[in-house]
C-alpha positions, -999 to +999 in steps of 0.1 A: +146-119+163+142-091+137+107-083+150+119-081+186+147-055+182+132-032+154+153-002+165+186-023+168+191-011+204+206-045+213+234-041+188+248-014+211+254-040+238+240-019+266+236-048+290+264-066+308+264-091+336+286-104+364+284-138+382+296-139+418+312-168+437+278-177+453+263-178+418+243-145+421+240-127+388+242-089+386+228-074+354+239-039+344+225-015+319+250+011+307+271+004+338+242+008+363+231-023+382+195-030+373+187-064+389+202-093+409+193-129+401+198-157+426+187-193+431+168-209+403+166-177+383+204-173+382+209-210+373+185-207+344+201-174+333+236-188+334+227-219+314+210-198+287+237-171+284+265-196+280+251-208+246+239-175+233+254-153+206+262-117+216+228-103+204+209-132+219+227-126+252+216-089+251+180-101+246+183-126+275+195-099+298+168-075+286+141-101+294+157-108+328+156-072+338+119-069+330+102-037+320+123-012+339+127+015+312+094+034+305+107+063+284+102+090+311+137+088+325+160+117+322+189+113+297+220+128+314+239+136+282 
């Protein structure tokens, strides 16, 4: 895992998720909804995330969101 998160961004726990009654999974990045998983994808996600450590869970959520952050987004700080 050390080679995957070289800048330790996943230590900040920027990803969160929520599972709905109908087993849809909403994944958030810094409080903003990024993606919705349903069907087989949500089933697979839920089974993986239940057994994961906090850092592994961050990696699973990062992979599930895909490549959404390209570096050209404005930082509203």
